[in-house]
N, C-alpha and C positions, 0 to 999 in steps of 0.2 A: 503494502497499499507505500503510497504517495502523501504522506501529508502534510503535503504546502500545496497541492492541487486540490481546486473544488470545482464539484460537476456543476453545474447549470440546467436544468429541465424546463423549458419554455415550446411555446407554438413561435410564429410568423415573428421574426424580428422586424419587420415593416410597419408594424403600426405603432403609435409612437410612446401608449405608455410602455409600451413591453422593451421598446430603443431605447427607453428611459431609464429603464429599472438595468436591464445588459449593460450601458455605458457608465450608469454610479457602482457596478458589480467588479466593469473591469480596470475604475479609474482607484476603488479601493482598493482592488490586488497590488496594482502598480507599488502600493503604501507599506503592504505586508510583503512585498515582494512572494504571494501565493501564483500559481499557475491557476487558470481557467481551463475549462473545459465545456462545450455548450453543446448540450444533445438537444439540438433542434428537432424537436417533433409535431403535434401539433393537437388537437382537441382531444380528449380521452372521451372514450365511447361515443364518439362522433360515427351517426350515420353515413360519411362520405366514408366512401373505400376505402378511397387514395388517405386520406386522413388515419385512417384506424389500420391502416399499413405503416405509413410513417413512426407512428408509436411504437413499433417496437424498437427503437431506438433510445428509446428510457430504458430498456432494458438492458442496459449496455452499460450505466453506469452501479459500478460496484466495490466494493471495496479493494480490488485489486489495481483498480488505476486512480482511486479519489481517494482524501480523506477527509471532505466534507460537503452537502449536499445543499444547492439552494434550486427549492420549486419553486416556479412562478404558479403557483398554485390555479392565480384569479385568470389567468389567460388559458391552462392548459382544463379549465372542468367545465364548463359550459356547458356537456351533456352529462354531468358527473356529478351523482349528490354528492355528501360530506364523507361516507360510507364507501365509496370508490376512491375516493381522494386519501383517504386515510388507509386504505388498504395498499395505494403506489404504496405510499412512506411506507408500511409495514415491508412489503414487498426491498425495500433498502435496508435491512436490517438494523444493524448495531450503528453505521455514519453517524456523524453528529450531521441535522437535518434541519433546516431553517423554509420553512413555509410563507410565501407573501400570497396577502388575500384569501387565504382561507383557511380558519383556525384549524391548526390538530393536534390532538394527542399527541406526545409524544417528542414532540418538535417544538421548538421554538416558532411563533407569529408572527408577522408585521402586517399589519391592516392601516389602509386607510383612511381618516374619519373625514 
């Protein structure tokens, strides 16, 4: 495991909100000298077959290649309830995790009010 590498799960970066979050993560990573890997998928449980296929990338985030995980849950949970988002978090085991936009048990959660 590379403790200095942070994985980010998110959907398309063309949206201004997601782009701003991504740029903020990158800017902060430079201060701490962490590496960042973006696992760019789409919305989980999407009825669109292409989006569903793109989400297999989320399975690539593992303790073998990252030491922490940031999930832009508000961007990927359009078609998923909290239970499905929780299962996504639980599938990544004991990696320290942060959820942006959707509260998740067992992870730090950030929300905009």
